[in-house]
Every structure is written in C-alpha cells, then in structure tokens.
C-alpha positions in Angstrom: -29.5 31.9 -38.8 -32.5 34.3 -38.8 -31.4 37.9 -38.6 -33.3 40.9 -37.6 -32.8 44.0 -39.8 -30.8 46.8 -38.2 -32.2 50.2 -39.1 -28.8 51.4 -40.3 -28.6 48.4 -42.7 -32.1 49.3 -44.0 -30.9 52.9 -44.6 -27.8 51.6 -46.4 -29.9 49.5 -48.7 -32.1 52.5 -49.4 -29.1 54.6 -50.3 -27.8 52.0 -52.7 -31.2 51.4 -54.3 -31.6 55.2 -54.8 -28.1 55.3 -56.4 -28.9 52.6 -58.8 -32.2 54.1 -59.9 -30.6 57.5 -60.3 -27.8 55.9 -62.2 -30.2 54.4 -64.7 -31.7 57.8 -65.4 -28.4 59.6 -65.6 -26.8 57.1 -68.0 -29.7 57.4 -70.3 -29.0 61.1 -70.5 -25.2 60.6 -70.6 -25.4 58.3 -73.6 -27.8 60.5 -75.5 -25.1 63.1 -75.7 -23.0 60.8 -77.8 -25.5 58.3 -79.2 -28.9 58.3 -80.8 -31.6 57.3 -78.4 -32.2 53.8 -79.7 -28.6 52.8 -78.9 -28.7 54.4 -75.5 -31.7 52.3 -74.8 -29.8 49.2 -75.8 -26.9 50.1 -73.5 -29.2 50.8 -70.5 -31.1 47.6 -71.0 -28.0 45.5 -71.1 -26.7 47.4 -68.0 -29.9 46.5 -66.1 -29.3 42.9 -67.1 -26.1 43.1 -65.1 -28.1 43.6 -61.9 -29.9 40.3 -62.6 -26.6 38.6 -63.2 -25.5 39.6 -59.7 -28.4 37.8 -58.1 -27.9 34.7 -60.1 -24.2 34.7 -59.1 -25.1 34.9 -55.4 -27.4 32.0 -55.8 -25.1 29.8 -58.0 -21.9 30.5 -56.0 -22.9 31.4 -52.4 -19.6 30.3 -51.1 -18.0 33.3 -52.8 -20.0 35.5 -50.5 -19.7 33.6 -47.3 -16.1 34.2 -46.4 -16.8 37.3 -44.3 -19.7 38.5 -42.1 -22.7 39.8 -44.0 -22.4 43.4 -43.0 -18.8 43.4 -43.9 -19.7 42.0 -47.3 -22.3 44.7 -47.8 -19.8 47.3 -47.0 -17.1 45.9 -49.3 -19.5 45.7 -52.3 -20.7 49.2 -51.6 -17.1 50.5 -51.6 -16.6 48.7 -54.9 -19.7 50.3 -56.3 -18.5 53.7 -55.1 -15.1 53.3 -56.7 -16.5 52.0 -60.0 -18.7 55.2 -60.1 -15.5 57.1 -60.2 -13.7 55.1 -62.8 -16.3 53.8 -65.3 -17.9 57.3 -66.1 -14.4 58.5 -66.8 -13.8 55.7 -69.3 -17.2 56.2 -70.9 -16.5 59.9 -71.4 -13.5 58.9 -73.5 -15.4 56.7 -75.9 -16.1 58.5 -79.1 -18.7 57.0 -81.4 -18.3 59.6 -84.2 -20.9 61.6 -86.0 -22.8 58.7 -87.5 -24.7 55.8 -86.1 -23.9 53.4 -88.9 -23.5 49.9 -87.6 -19.8 49.4 -88.5 -17.4 47.0 -86.9 -15.8 49.8 -84.9 -19.2 51.0 -83.7 -20.2 47.5 -82.6 -17.0 47.1 -80.6 -17.4 50.5 -78.9 -21.1 49.7 -78.1 -20.1 46.3 -76.7 -17.5 48.0 -74.5 -20.0 50.6 -73.3 -22.5 47.9 -72.5 -20.0 45.8 -70.7 -18.8 48.7 -68.5 -22.3 49.8 -67.6 -23.2 46.1 -66.9 -20.4 45.9 -64.4 -21.5 49.1 -62.7 -25.1 48.0 -62.3 -24.0 44.5 -61.2 -21.9 46.0 -58.3 -24.9 48.0 -57.0 -27.3 45.1 -57.5 -25.1 42.7 -55.6 -25.3 44.9 -52.5 -29.1 44.6 -52.6 -28.9 40.8 -53.3 -26.6 40.2 -50.4 -28.9 42.1 -48.1 -31.9 40.1 -49.1 -29.9 36.9 -48.8 -29.3 37.6 -45.1 -32.6 39.2 -44.1 -35.2 37.0 -45.9 -37.3 36.6 -42.8 -37.7 40.4 -42.5 -38.1 40.9 -46.3 -41.1 43.2 -45.9 -39.1 45.8 -43.9 -36.0 45.4 -46.1 -38.1 45.7 -49.3 -39.7 48.8 -48.0 -36.3 50.4 -47.4 -35.4 49.4 -51.0 -38.5 50.8 -52.5 -38.5 54.1 -50.6 -34.8 54.6 -51.4 -35.5 54.0 -55.1 -38.5 56.4 -54.8 -36.2 59.1 -53.4 -33.7 58.5 -56.1 -36.4 58.9 -58.8 -37.8 62.1 -57.4 -34.5 63.7 -56.6 -32.3 63.1 -59.7 -34.6 64.8 -62.3 -34.8 68.2 -60.7 -31.1 68.1 -59.9 -30.4 67.7 -63.6 -31.7 71.2 -64.1 -29.0 72.7 -61.9 -26.1 70.2 -62.1 -24.6 68.7 -65.2 -25.1 64.9 -65.7 -21.4 63.9 -65.4 -21.1 65.6 -62.0 -24.2 64.0 -60.8 -22.9 60.6 -61.9 -19.8 61.1 -59.9 -21.8 62.4 -57.0 -23.4 59.0 -56.6 -20.0 57.7 -55.5 -19.9 59.4 -52.0 -23.6 58.3 -51.5 -22.6 54.7 -52.1 -19.6 55.2 -49.8 -21.9 56.5 -47.2 -23.9 53.3 -47.4 -20.7 51.4 -46.9 -20.1 53.3 -43.6 -23.6 52.4 -42.4 -23.0 48.8 -43.1 -19.5 48.8 -41.5 -20.6 50.6 -38.4 -21.1 47.4 -36.4 -18.1 45.5 -37.6 -14.6 45.8 -39.1 -12.7 49.1 -38.4 -10.5 48.4 -41.4 -13.5 48.2 -43.7 -14.9 51.4 -42.1 -11.6 53.2 -42.8 -11.8 52.0 -46.4 -15.3 53.4 -46.7 -14.1 56.7 -45.3 -11.4 56.8 -47.9 -13.9 56.0 -50.7 -16.1 58.8 -49.4 -13.2 61.2 -49.5 -12.2 60.2 -53.0 -15.8 60.6 -54.1 -16.1 64.1 -52.7 -12.8 65.0 -54.4 -14.0 63.6 -57.7 -17.2 65.6 -57.5 -15.2 68.8 -57.0 -13.0 67.9 -60.0 -16.1 67.0 -62.2 -17.7 70.3 -61.3 -14.7 72.4 -62.0 -13.3 70.7 -65.1 -14.4 68.8 -68.2 -12.6 65.6 -67.3 -15.8 63.6 -67.0 -17.5 65.4 -69.9 -18.0 63.3 -73.1 -17.3 65.4 -76.2 -20.4 66.4 -78.0 -21.1 64.3 -81.0 -21.4 67.3 -83.3 -18.4 69.5 -84.1 -16.6 67.7 -81.3 -13.2 69.3 -82.1 -14.6 72.9 -81.7 -15.0 74.5 -78.4 -18.7 75.5 -77.8 -19.8 78.9 -76.5 -22.6 77.3 -74.6 -22.9 73.8 -73.1 -25.6 72.8 -70.6 -27.1 69.5 -69.5 -30.8 69.2 -68.7 -33.1 66.3 -68.1 -34.4 66.8 -71.6 -31.1 67.1 -73.6 -27.6 68.4 -73.6 -27.7 71.7 -75.3 -24.5 72.9 -77.1 -24.1 76.0 -79.2 -21.1 77.1 -81.3 -20.2 80.5 -82.6 -20.6 81.3 -86.2 -17.5 81.5 -88.4 -16.8 84.8 -90.2 -19.2 85.3 -93.1 -21.7 82.7 -91.8 -25.3 83.7 -91.3 -26.2 80.8 -89.0 -24.6 79.5 -85.8 -25.0 75.7 -85.0 -27.0 74.8 -81.9 -27.5 71.1 -80.9 -29.7 69.3 -78.4 -28.1 65.9 -78.2 -28.1 64.6 -81.8 -30.8 67.0 -83.0 -30.0 70.5 -84.0 -31.3 73.9 -85.2 -29.5 76.8 -86.9 -29.5 80.1 -85.0 -29.9 83.0 -87.4 -27.7 86.0 -87.2 -29.5 89.3 -86.3 -28.4 92.6 -84.7 -31.2 94.5 -83.0 -31.9 97.8 -84.7 -30.8 96.5 -88.1 -33.0 95.0 -90.8 -34.6 91.8 -89.6 -33.9 88.7 -91.8 -36.9 87.6 -93.8 -38.0 84.2 -95.2 -35.4 84.4 -97.9 -32.5 85.0 -95.5 -33.8 82.3 -93.2 -34.5 79.7 -95.9 -38.1 79.4 -94.6 -40.2 80.4 -97.6 -42.9 77.6 -97.3 -43.2 78.4 -93.5 -44.0 82.0 -94.3 -47.0 81.2 -96.4 -48.9 80.4 -93.3 -48.7 84.0 -92.3 -49.8 85.2 -95.7 -53.0 83.1 -95.7 -53.7 82.8 -92.0 -53.1 86.3 -90.9 -50.6 88.4 -88.9 -52.5 89.1 -85.7 -51.3 86.3 -83.4 -49.3 83.2 -84.0 -48.3 80.2 -81.9 -44.9 78.7 -82.6 -44.3 75.2 -80.9 -40.7 74.3 -80.7 -39.1 77.4 -82.4 -35.6 75.9 -81.6 -33.0 78.6 -81.8 -35.4 81.4 -82.7 -35.3 81.2 -86.5 -39.1 80.6 -86.7 -39.6 83.7 -84.4 -37.7 85.9 -86.8 -39.7 84.5 -89.7 -43.0 85.3 -88.0 -41.9 88.8 -87.0 -40.5 89.7 -90.5 -43.8 88.4 -91.9 -45.6 91.1 -90.0 -47.1 89.1 -87.1 -48.1 91.4 -84.3 -47.9 88.9 -81.4 -45.8 85.8 -81.4 -46.3 83.2 -78.6 -43.3 80.8 -78.6 -43.4 77.6 -76.6 -40.0 76.0 -76.0 -39.8 72.6 -74.2 -36.2 73.0 -73.0 -35.2 76.2 -71.2 -31.6 75.6 -72.1 -32.4 76.1 -75.9 -33.7 79.5 -75.1 -30.6 80.2 -72.9 -28.3 79.1 -75.6 -29.9 81.4 -78.3 -30.5 84.4 -76.0 -27.5 84.3 -73.8 -24.8 82.0 -75.2 -25.2 83.5 -78.7 -26.5 86.9 -77.6 -24.0 89.0 -79.7 -24.8 87.0 -82.8 -28.5 86.2 -82.5 -30.0 89.3 -81.0 -31.7 87.2 -78.3 -34.8 86.3 -80.4 -36.9 84.9 -77.5 -37.0 88.3 -75.8 -37.6 90.5 -78.9 -40.5 92.9 -78.8 -43.9 91.3 -79.6 -42.5 87.9 -78.5 -44.0 86.1 -75.5 -42.0 82.9 -74.6 -43.2 80.1 -72.4 -41.2 77.1 -71.3 -43.2 73.9 -71.4 -45.1 71.4 -73.6 -46.9 72.8 -76.6 -50.1 70.9 -76.0 -50.2 71.7 -72.4 -49.8 75.4 -73.2 -52.8 75.2 -75.4 -55.0 73.4 -72.9 -54.1 75.7 -70.1 -54.7 78.8 -72.2 -57.8 80.0 -74.0 -56.2 82.0 -76.8 -57.2 81.6 -80.5 -54.6 82.0 -83.2 -54.4 82.8 -86.8 -51.4 80.5 -87.2 -50.3 77.5 -85.2 -46.9 76.4 -86.5 -44.6 73.5 -85.8 -41.2 73.7 -87.6 -39.2 70.5 -87.4 -40.0 70.1 -83.7 -38.1 67.1 -82.3 -35.1 66.1 -80.3 -34.0 62.7 -81.6 -32.7 61.9 -78.1 -33.6 59.9 -75.1 -35.5 61.8 -72.6 -35.3 60.8 -69.0 -38.5 59.0 -69.5 -36.5 56.5 -71.5 -36.2 56.0 -75.3 -39.3 56.0 -77.4 -41.4 57.9 -74.8 -40.3 61.2 -76.2 -42.2 64.5 -75.8 -42.4 65.3 -79.5 -44.5 62.1 -80.1 -47.3 63.8 -78.3 -47.2 66.7 -80.7 -47.9 64.5 -83.8 -51.1 62.7 -83.0 -54.8 63.0 -84.1 -55.6 64.3 -80.6 -52.8 66.9 -80.8 -53.9 68.1 -84.3 -57.5 68.3 -83.1 -56.3 70.6 -80.2 -54.4 72.8 -82.7 -57.6 73.1 -84.9 -59.6 74.0 -81.8 -57.4 77.0 -81.1 -57.4 78.2 -84.7 -59.6 81.1 -85.8 -62.1 80.3 -88.6 -59.6 81.3 -91.3 -56.5 80.2 -89.4 -53.8 77.9 -90.7 -52.1 75.0 -89.1 -48.6 74.8 -90.6 -46.3 71.8 -89.9 -42.9 71.3 -91.6 -41.1 68.0 -91.6 -38.3 66.6 -93.8 -39.6 64.8 -96.8 -37.5 61.7 -95.7 -35.5 61.4 -92.6 -36.5 58.4 -90.4 -39.4 57.7 -92.9 -41.7 59.7 -95.1 -42.3 62.3 -92.4 -43.7 65.0 -94.6 -46.2 62.6 -96.1 -47.2 61.3 -92.7 -48.0 64.9 -91.5 -50.3 65.3 -94.5 -52.1 62.0 -93.7 -52.4 63.1 -90.1 -54.0 66.4 -91.0 -56.4 64.8 -93.4 -57.4 62.1 -90.9 -57.9 64.7 -88.1 -60.1 66.8 -90.3 -62.2 63.7 -91.3 -62.7 62.9 -87.6 -63.8 66.5 -87.0 -66.6 65.9 -89.5 -65.1 67.4 -92.6 -66.6 65.4 -95.5 -63.8 66.2 -98.0 -60.7 67.0 -96.0 -58.5 67.0 -99.1 -60.0 70.4 -100.0 -58.6 71.9 -96.7 -55.0 70.8 -97.1 -52.1 72.0 -99.2 -48.5 70.8 -99.2 -45.6 73.1 -100.3 -42.1 71.8 -100.8 -38.9 73.6 -99.9 -35.2 73.2 -99.3 -33.5 73.9 -96.0 -30.1 75.5 -95.5 -28.5 72.0 -96.1 -30.4 71.7 -99.3 -32.5 68.8 -98.0 -36.0 68.7 -99.4 -38.8 69.2 -96.9 -42.6 69.5 -96.9 -44.8 72.1 -95.2 -48.4 71.0 -94.7 -50.9 73.9 -94.5 -54.3 72.8 -93.2 -57.4 74.8 -92.4 -60.8 74.2 -90.9 -62.5 75.5 -94.1 -61.7 74.6 -97.7 -59.2 76.7 -99.7 -60.9 79.0 -102.2 -59.9 78.9 -105.9 -58.5 82.5 -105.6 -56.4 81.5 -102.6 -55.1 78.4 -104.4 -54.1 80.4 -107.5 -52.1 82.8 -105.4 -50.6 80.0 -103.3 -49.3 78.2 -106.4 -47.5 81.3 -107.5 -46.0 82.0 -104.1 -45.0 78.4 -103.6 -42.9 78.6 -106.8 -41.3 81.9 -105.5 -40.8 81.0 -101.9 -40.3 77.2 -102.2 -40.1 74.3 -104.7 -43.7 74.3 -105.7 -46.9 72.6 -104.6 -46.9 68.8 -104.0 -50.5 68.4 -103.0 -53.5 70.8 -103.3 -57.2 70.7 -104.3 -57.1 70.4 -108.1 -53.3 69.8 -108.2 -50.5 69.8 -108.9 -49.5 66.5 -107.3 -45.9 65.5 -106.9 -43.7 62.8 -105.4 -45.6 60.4 -103.1 -48.4 62.9 -102.7 -49.5 62.0 -106.2 -50.5 58.5 -105.1 -52.2 60.0 -102.0 -54.4 62.1 -104.3 -55.5 59.1 -106.3 -56.5 57.1 -103.2 -60.2 57.1 -102.1 -59.2 58.3 -98.6 -56.1 59.0 -96.6 -56.7 55.9 -94.5 -57.0 53.6 -97.5 -53.8 55.1 -98.9 -51.8 54.6 -95.7 -52.9 51.0 -95.2 -51.5 50.1 -98.6 -48.4 52.2 -98.5 -44.9 50.7 -98.2 -44.4 52.5 -94.9 -46.9 53.0 -92.0 -47.8 56.6 -92.5 -51.2 56.3 -90.9 -52.2 58.9 -88.4 -50.7 58.3 -84.9 -52.9 58.6 -81.9 -52.2 59.3 -78.2 -52.7 55.5 -77.6 -50.0 54.8 -80.2 -48.0 58.0 -80.5 -44.9 56.8 -82.4 -44.8 59.3 -85.2 -41.2 58.5 -86.1 -41.7 54.8 -86.3 -43.0 54.0 -89.8 -41.5 50.6 -90.6 -43.9 47.7 -91.0 -42.7 44.5 -89.5 -42.4 42.9 -92.9 -40.1 45.7 -94.2 -37.6 45.9 -91.4 -34.1 46.1 -92.7 -35.1 47.1 -96.2 -32.7 49.3 -98.0 -34.4 52.5 -99.0 -32.5 55.4 -100.5 -33.1 58.8 -99.1 -33.1 58.0 -95.4 -30.4 59.6 -93.2 -30.4 57.0 -90.4 -28.1 54.1 -91.1 -29.9 52.0 -88.3 -33.6 52.0 -87.9 -34.7 52.6 -84.2 -37.4 49.9 -84.3 -35.1 47.4 -85.9 -32.5 48.1 -83.1 -35.3 47.7 -80.6 -36.3 44.3 -82.0 -32.7 43.2 -82.0 -32.4 44.5 -78.4 -35.4 42.5 -77.3 -34.0 39.4 -78.9 -30.6 39.9 -77.2 -32.2 40.5 -73.9 -34.4 37.5 -74.2 -31.5 35.2 -75.0 -29.3 36.5 -72.3 -32.1 36.5 -69.8 -32.9 32.9 -70.6 -29.3 32.0 -70.2 -29.0 33.6 -66.8 -32.3 32.2 -65.5 -31.3 28.7 -66.7 -27.8 28.8 -65.4 -28.8 27.3 -62.0 -30.2 24.3 -63.8 -26.6 23.4 -64.8 -24.6 24.8 -62.0 -26.5 23.8 -58.8 -27.5 20.4 -57.4 -31.1 19.4 -58.1 -31.9 19.1 -54.4 -30.9 22.8 -53.9 -33.3 24.3 -56.3 -37.1 24.6 -56.6 -39.1 23.4 -59.6 -38.9 25.9 -62.5 -42.7 26.4 -62.3 -42.4 27.6 -58.8 -40.5 30.7 -60.2 -43.3 31.6 -62.6 -44.9 33.9 -60.0 -41.8 36.0 -59.8 -41.3 36.2 -63.6 -44.9 37.2 -64.0 -44.8 40.1 -61.5 -41.4 41.2 -62.9 -42.8 41.4 -66.5 -46.1 42.9 -65.3 -44.7 45.7 -63.2 -42.2 47.1 -65.6 -44.7 46.9 -68.5 -47.2 48.8 -66.4 -44.6 51.4 -65.3 -43.5 52.2 -68.8 -47.2 52.5 -70.0 -48.0 54.8 -67.0 -45.0 57.1 -67.7 -46.1 57.6 -71.2 -49.8 58.2 -70.2 -48.8 60.9 -67.7 -46.3 62.8 -70.0 -49.0 65.0 -71.5 -50.9 65.3 -68.2 -47.8 66.6 -66.3 -46.4 68.7 -69.2 -42.9 67.4 -69.3 -41.6 63.9 -69.9 -39.1 64.4 -67.0 -42.0 65.3 -64.7 -43.8 62.1 -65.8 -40.8 60.0 -65.1 -40.1 61.5 -61.7 -43.6 61.8 -60.3 -44.8 58.4 -61.6 -41.8 56.5 -60.4 -41.8 58.3 -57.1 -45.5 57.5 -56.6 -45.3 53.9 -57.6 -42.2 53.2 -55.5 -43.6 55.1 -52.5 -46.9 53.3 -52.6 -45.4 49.9 -53.3 -43.2 50.5 -50.3 -46.3 51.1 -48.2 -47.8 47.9 -49.6 -44.7 46.0 -48.6 -45.1 47.3 -45.0 -48.7 46.2 -45.0 -47.6 42.7 -46.3 -45.4 42.3 -43.2 -48.5 42.5 -40.9 -51.0 40.1 -42.6 -51.9 36.9 -40.9 -53.3 35.0 -43.9 -50.7 35.5 -46.7 -52.6 33.4 -49.3 -55.9 35.3 -48.8 -54.1 38.7 -48.6 -52.1 38.1 -51.7 -55.1 36.9 -53.7 -57.1 39.9 -52.7 -54.2 42.3 -53.5 -53.6 40.8 -56.9 -57.3 40.7 -57.7 -57.6 44.4 -56.8 -54.5 45.2 -58.9 -55.9 43.4 -61.9 -59.2 45.3 -61.8 -57.3 48.6 -61.5 -54.8 47.7 -64.3 -57.7 46.6 -66.6 -59.6 49.8 -65.9 -56.5 52.0 -66.6 -56.1 50.6 -70.1 -59.3 52.2 -71.2 -60.3 54.8 -68.6 -57.1 56.5 -67.5 -56.5 58.5 -70.7 -60.0 60.1 -70.8 -59.8 60.8 -67.1 -56.5 62.6 -67.4 -57.8 64.5 -70.4 -60.7 65.8 -68.3 -58.4 66.9 -65.5 -55.6 68.4 -67.6 -56.7 72.0 -67.1 -56.0 71.8 -63.3 -53.1 73.8 -61.9 -49.8 71.9 -62.0 -49.6 71.3 -58.3 -53.1 69.8 -58.4 -52.1 67.5 -61.3 -49.1 66.2 -59.3 -51.4 65.5 -56.4 -53.9 63.8 -58.6 -51.1 61.6 -60.1 -49.9 60.6 -56.6 -53.4 59.8 -55.5 -54.4 57.9 -58.6 -51.4 55.6 -58.3 -51.9 54.9 -54.6 -54.4 52.0 -54.8 -52.5 50.0 -57.5 -49.2 50.8 -55.8 -50.2 49.4 -52.4 -51.8 46.3 -54.0 -48.7 45.6 -56.1 -46.3 46.3 -53.3 -47.6 43.2 -51.4 -46.7 40.8 -54.2 -42.9 40.4 -53.7 -42.7 40.1 -49.8 -45.7 37.7 -49.6 -44.4 35.7 -52.6 -41.0 35.4 -51.0 -42.6 34.4 -47.7 -44.4 31.6 -49.5 -41.3 30.5 -51.3 -39.2 30.5 -48.1 -41.6 28.0 -46.5 -41.6 25.8 -49.6 -38.1 26.0 -51.1 -35.9 28.1 -48.8 -32.8 27.5 -50.9 -34.4 28.9 -54.0 -35.1 32.5 -52.8 -32.1 34.0 -54.5 -33.0 32.4 -57.8 -36.5 33.7 -57.6 -35.3 37.1 -56.8 -33.0 37.1 -59.8 -35.8 35.7 -62.1 -38.0 38.7 -61.1 -35.2 41.2 -61.8 -34.3 39.7 -65.1 -37.9 39.4 -66.2 -38.3 43.1 -65.6 -35.3 43.8 -67.9 -37.0 41.9 -70.7 -40.1 43.9 -70.0 -38.3 47.2 -70.5 -37.7 46.4 -74.1 -40.8 44.3 -74.6 -43.3 46.9 -73.4 -42.1 49.5 -75.9 -42.1 46.9 -78.7 -45.7 46.0 -77.9 -46.7 49.7 -77.6 -45.2 50.5 -81.0 -46.9 47.6 -82.7 -50.3 47.7 -80.9 -50.4 50.8 -78.7 -50.1 51.6 -75.0 -53.5 50.1 -74.1 -52.3 46.8 -75.5 -49.1 47.1 -73.4 -51.2 47.7 -70.3 -53.3 44.6 -71.1 -50.1 42.6 -71.4 -49.3 43.8 -67.8 -52.8 42.7 -66.8 -52.2 39.2 -68.3 -49.0 38.9 -66.3 -50.7 39.7 -63.0 -53.6 37.4 -63.9 -51.0 34.6 -64.3 -49.5 35.6 -61.0 -53.0 35.5 -59.4 -53.6 32.0 -60.9 -50.3 30.9 -59.5 -51.3 32.1 -56.0 -54.8 30.5 -56.2 -53.9 27.1 -57.6 -50.2 26.8 -56.9 -48.7 25.1 -53.9 -48.5 26.6 -50.4 -46.7 25.4 -47.3 -49.8 24.0 -45.7 -50.0 21.5 -48.6 -46.5 20.1 -47.8 -45.0 18.0 -45.0 -44.4 20.1 -41.9 -40.7 18.9 -41.7 -40.0 20.5 -45.1 -41.7 23.7 -44.1 -39.5 24.1 -41.1 -36.2 23.9 -43.0 -33.8 26.6 -42.1 -33.8 29.7 -44.3 -31.0 29.6 -46.9 -29.6 32.6 -48.6 -31.7 34.5 -51.1 -31.2 37.5 -53.3 -32.9 40.0 -55.6 -31.2 41.7 -58.5 -33.1 44.8 -59.5 -32.6 47.7 -57.2 -35.3 49.4 -59.2 -38.4 47.4 -58.0 -39.8 45.3 -60.8 -42.6 43.5 -59.0 -44.7 46.3 -57.5 
C-alpha cells in the first residue's frame, strides 16, 4: 500500500533524527571525560554501527515489525528510545575505567560493555527512521528532507547548548524530545500508546530535573576521582575540573578531560612566583633573549605561564585560551589560591584559537610562547580533528614568525617523550618552517633547552628566531640553560644531546626525519597530526619512555578493521537470511555504498578544513554539519520534483564531483584569504560555500531509492542499511587516510566514491531497461539506518 506522508509523522522523524545526531556529539564528549579520545572514537563508531544493524534487521525480519500499524510501531520504538535515554546514560556514568588507558582484560570488558550499550541506544533511534522509510518509500524525498533538516537542527543546537548546560543533563534531555516524537506518531492511532508516550515524556522531564540538580548522571572524573572538585564544568571542548591544593602544596590540579595543568599558588600583593617557583626555567629564557615589552601566550592553561611572564618583567601579556572554562576554573574556582591570574594587571585575556587571534590582530610580539598546549581529548569535531593540531604545523609556525619582531623569540615547550618524540618534532618543525621562509641555514636560528617539570619529567623548549643567534647570546644562553634548566640539547656549535645529536649530524631536518624511527617530519595544515608519529611499519613497537599504553593510531587501525569486519557481516547477512527472489543483486547496492562512503569522508574533511577558518573546532562541527544537512535537505526536495531522474541524478553527481575535486586543492587557500573577515561573515561564507555541493549531493539518495524501487522494490531496506553502514566505515577510514596521506587525499577518496556512483548511474540498469511487469511490482518495505545522513 502506498502511503502519503502526514506532516506530523515528518516532524516526528525530524525530532528523532535530531536526537540521534545530538546523541552522537554528546556521547563523544561524555566518553572523553573518562577515556582518552581514541577510545571514545572507537565507542562512537561501534555505536553508529548499531543504527545500520537496525535497518538490516527490518529488512531481514520484516514480520517482526508488521504486527501493528506503522504509526503505532513508530511510536513504540520512539518510546523505547526515550526510555533507553534515561537508563543507559545512568549505567555509563557508573563505569569506571581508571586512571590509565592500558589495554588490560578489565579495560576490554568495560569498553565492550560501553560499546554494546551505546550500540543499543543508537539502534533504537535508527529503527524509528528505518520504519518510517519502510512505510513511506514513495514519498522518500519529503521524508528524507524532514530527516535531514531535523539532523541539521540537532547539529546546530547541541553545540551552543553545551556551553550553558552540562553534557549529562543534555543527554537526558533528549528523552522527552524522543517522547514528543512518539506523541506525534501516536496522534492518529492507539490511545494506549499515546498515554505511554505521555508517561515517557513525564519521566523524561523528571529525569532532566534530577540530572540538573544532582550528580546522579555525572561520570566521576578520571583524575582524582575520589576527591570532590572545587570546580566542575562541561563545555563542547572539554570537561574542566579543578581541585583545591592540599596544605603545603604550591600547585592545585586542574584537568581538562584527560589533560591537565598545575595552577600555581599566588596571593595578590605578595611576591609573585618566579621561574624557579613555577618550574619553568627554560620557558623564561625566551623573555631574557626576546624582550619584555609584549608577549603572546597561546594556551597558558591555568595561568602558570602568565605568572612566569609577569615575573620575568614582561610589560604586556596577551593570553589566548581556547576554553573559557579553564579561565573560569583558575580565576573563579581557585580564586583564593591562584590570585586570578587571567585578570592580573598587564594581562589581556582572549578566549579563542591562537592562530585566529593572530590573523585577526596586527600586533607584533617580542615573544610568542606555547607551553604544552593540548587537550588529549575528543572535541565535538570528533577524535583526531583537535584544535591543537592546527597550532603545530608549518603554516602555524610561519604565522608566529610573521608576528615576531626582528629580534623576537618563538618558544615552544613539549615533553621530550609522551605520545612520541614531541620535543624533537617541534625542533624539526621550527627548522623546516625557517627553511621554507628562505633561511639558508636554519640550524643557526634554533636552540633547544632541556628542563624538568613539577613531576620530574624531562621536556624540551625550542627557542627559534628569524635571525641567527650571535656567539655572545649563545655563550650567555648556555650558562643560563645550566642554571634554569638541564642544559642545552641543540644549538649552533653545540652541545648536542639525546636525539638532537643525530639531528645535528644530518644534512637537513627533512633528511633526518625521513630516516628517523618515528615520523617527526614537520606537519602541515593538509596533514596536521602532530601527535601521530608512528610509521605504519613500527605500529605496536615497544618503546620505553612513552606514557600512553595504547597508541591512538594503532587503536584507530584496529577500529577500522573491526568496523570493516562487522559492517561486512551486517551487509552480507541478507544473503544467508533471505530468499534469493526477495533481494536485489549485490552490485545493485554499490551505488548506496559509494555515496555512504563518499559523504562521510567529505564531511570529516570539511570539518577539519573549517576549524581554523571558524576559530573553534565546535563551531566547525556545528556550522559545517548544519550547512551540509540543510542544503542536502533542499536537494532532497528538488529531487522530488524532477521528471527525468536519470538525467537529473547524472547532472547532480557530475556537479558534485567537480566541486569536490576543486575543494581538495582550492578550498584551503580560499579560506586562508578570507580568514580576516568578521566572524559572522565567516559563518555566512561557510554556509554559502557548502550550498552548491550540498544541494547536488542531497539528490543522490531519494533519486537512487526511486530507481531501486522500480527495479527491486523488496531491496530498498537493504540498500538503506548498506548506505548507513558504509558511512560508519568511512568515519574511521577517512581519518586513517588523512593521517597517512593528508586531508586532500581523503577528499579525493570522497571524489572517487562519487565518481563510482556516477558510473553506476550512467551505465547501470534503470527501470526502462526492464520488463514493464517487473517495474509495476508493489512497493515493499524499505529502511535506512543512519539518522545522520551519510549520502548527501
């Protein structure tokens, strides 16, 4: 029976789609509070796989879903989704992974439990969408538009809400939204189901009040979990937790997810702590040799770098902090202990991205300083697309040098070894940037001083200038490096220590890094993965001196393999569980796999491209997703009005391929040229730039399903599930490709997928090539799994 789409059902589908997309973002943040970002990425990927499993279940066992009227089924599954949103976050909050991410048996069990629970949660929401598509295939363009627009609203709404409302409360708040969708579905049917939906709505509202007023849904922070914090705030960037200092301690611990910074004790009016008190001797050398007029501190987490600059005599300190909650924790949560360093006299604090602050301003500095700037957590833009990656690239260092005065110093401090040879990679990055700026002998402009932090871990401070160091400066620096640090590891004329000794012997920094056991070559904006140094041939190697027990890239590779195997199993399940006459040829599903892989790969690449342009990773996530989903929704509506589907789909995919190919090479320089526009204008530019490709890609799914309905009406659900599952594989695969070959390469992978889809359209079978009798078969049930659109 062909059904028309009631508007209230369309709105219900939009609500559920928005909930599922918001859930994806919120769970990434939720898990980052208790797990390092690479494991949260694994859990989210497996959870998204659950949505694909829902579509396959609808296809393989349609009789399970045919026992009640369609709208009643939609309402029942929405109620189940709403109730699971109350129960599963409560269970997840009780899972304690401990303070290490070592892959022990206990950890694997807890991770498997976490993944299973989130999979169930996503599967419930995905089944609602699948059932809707199964019943309204003939009006897929309208239904799909509701799905896309609902997801777009979820994308644009959840990120700003995270600045004002904690993540656990927002998670629970999705429950009454899902219950509201159930009431829309039940409005034309069973009163009993409507009453159940009303009860679910009431329970959800009550749970929101409980979550807001108590800590029952709060996971314990991974650090010092048995101690009550004095400050605890969730943001889209990280969960910031601060603890009071114990009697006699000179530092108070402050954590942002699994990263952290010590907040130094200081009482205004008393003697300000100096480099010795702060354990920042090597940092302070930048102010000795660069000057004390004006300094820029990027990521001064907790304010310790601010005190170091002020006590070194700097007359104006510009501090750029990415996360406003870190400033609040130091200045308000620890006010009585810290002296509120961000508001001290001579300090000018700005919340935002360090590079964006430089581009938008025209100030020149005597010192530009980055002291251990990172978060080690999953931003809302998903794992491995983190803000600090943009701080450690050739383009970023070039920007820093552009804003240095002639005798100024760029000072960058990193641990000697944490996730790799970080200190060494900063040195190579500085040398390579200077070489690209035309410096013939960049090694004459760079010095590395070693030091030990408050935990006695060895770190390196790279001091780089636009002009060479003089012999008099080097002689003085060697003396001060012995007094304030642990000596010089790299300097013109020596001495050379540790791995810097081999760097000094190499003919160039590039020649050295290409032969080094780790990939310490200079990252670029096209491949901005500073913290990924493992070469494919050395994955899993046991190197002493590294803190992480599990390498993020290794976990990503394992994730990709797991997802590929599970996805293949789900896609192949109908081959063994359904009769041959009920399923289309496997090649007929290639179109849906191609657009699923292509869209998610493009989406992830675009999010990363716009992080710097929009200034925050969360803004990139929200604006890019909103724009893509909004414009693909418009494309879906256009698809419902075309008279020649084959021609229209060919033209749409052809235009999309041209735009995707152009974006691989032209988007980055275009955004760089426009980055000095006001923020509102940059948002408008983003929305406008994504409009053509969004509309073109939005026509792919509805026209593709229209084609499949006429050829193989019983295979619609399988095709929908293949599309969703392919997009899940793409979520891990895109980042893997980007890490190995860069984001332009990932964009070209997306292009290859859409070219394959275009070939499928041009040379594949259409209904006019089949017998008319087959084309007039009644429409069977179909489904699609991914509430977050994966096809464009």
